[in-house]
N, C-alpha and C positions, 0 to 999 in steps of 0.2 A: 436485606441484601441490596447493595448499591447498584448503580448502572453497570452494564457490561461495556468494557472498553475494547474497541477494535482498531486495528491498523489496516487500512485499505491498501491492498496490493495495487501496483501500477495498472495491470490489465483489468482488474476489477473496477477501478475508478473509471477507466476509459470505457469499458463495457456499460457501466451504469449510466454514463453520460451519453453514449452514442449507440449502444447495441444491447439494450436491456434483456433481450431474449437469450443472451449468452450466460446470464447469471443463474446460479442454482437457486432452488427454492429456499434453502437455508440461508444463503447469502442475501437474497432479496428480503427475507424476513428480518434478518439482523440489521440490514441497512435502513429499512423502513421503520424500525422500532423506535419510537420517540424516546425510550429510555436508554438507547445505545449512545455511547460517547464514541464519535468517529474521528480518527486521525489520519492524516496523509503526510507521508515523509518527504523531507527535502530531497532525499535520494530518488524518490519517484519523480519529483519535479525535474531533477537533473536528467533522469532517464528519458522522460518525455521530451525535454528540450533537445537532447542529442538525437533521438529518433526523428523528431520533426525536422531538425536542421539537415539530417541526412536523407530526407525524403522517404523515410520508412514509415512515417505516421502522418496521415492527413488529418487535420483538425479544422473546425469551422473558422478559427481565428488563430493568430499567433499565440504560442504558449503563455507569454507574459500577460495577455488579455484573457484568454480562454480559461486557464487554470484557476486564477483567483475568482472569476465569476462563477465557475462550477462549484468551487469549494464553498462559497457563500450560499449558493442555491441549495446545495445538499447538506449544509450545516456541518461541514467538516473542518476540524481544527488542524493547523499546521503542526508538524512535529520536526523540530530542528535536529540536525546531526550534532552529536557531542563527541569529544575525544573518547570518552568511555565506550560509546557505541562503536566507534571506529576500531578501538583496541579489541573489543569483544568480537567484532567481525573477523579479525585475524586469528582469534583463538578458537573459533568454531571448528568442528571436524572438517577435514579436507575432502568431503564427499560431494561437494557442490562448489563450482568455481565462479559462478556468476556474481560479480561484485555487488550488483544492486540487490540481488536476493540475499546475499550474506549480510548486507547492511540492514535490510528489512527484518531478517531473523534476529539480528543483534538488537535492534530497537525493540522488537516484541519481547525479547527476553529481559532486556534492561528495564523496561517500563511495565512489565506484566500485562501485555496486550495480546489479544488473539488476532492473528492475521486472517483477513477474509481473502482467500486465494484458492485457485484451482491447482496451484503448484505444489505437488507432493514434496519436492526437495526441501521446502521450508520446514516441514515437519521433521525431516531427517536431520536438519541442522539444530533441532531442539526447540523450535518455536511452536507455540500452540496455534493451530490452524483450523479454520471453519470453511467448509465448502458444501 
């Protein structure tokens, strides 16, 4: 059996970097497992940049500096948005409207990834989720 592939939700990434006590035991185990392949979506980068610029998210440094340094530190690979993912996000059930969550669910489905997230709506959209 190969490595387990995970997509890290925006809040999970922030908590891992700044507030580890908020992570579940299962999330912590998966994130710390050397066999795990970890990915972070460009949609989460966009979300963090927007929240930071609106003053809703305080970070130790500007996102352009902070995010890449944390991704390297935690050995997380970037996951780009593609048209197929964007199309899929529009085809998901209309039960959850948050565009960032819809993009994450679509990426998880398209790339057969499990999202590490406390957000139940991601499962309702059809994505595999661990928390």
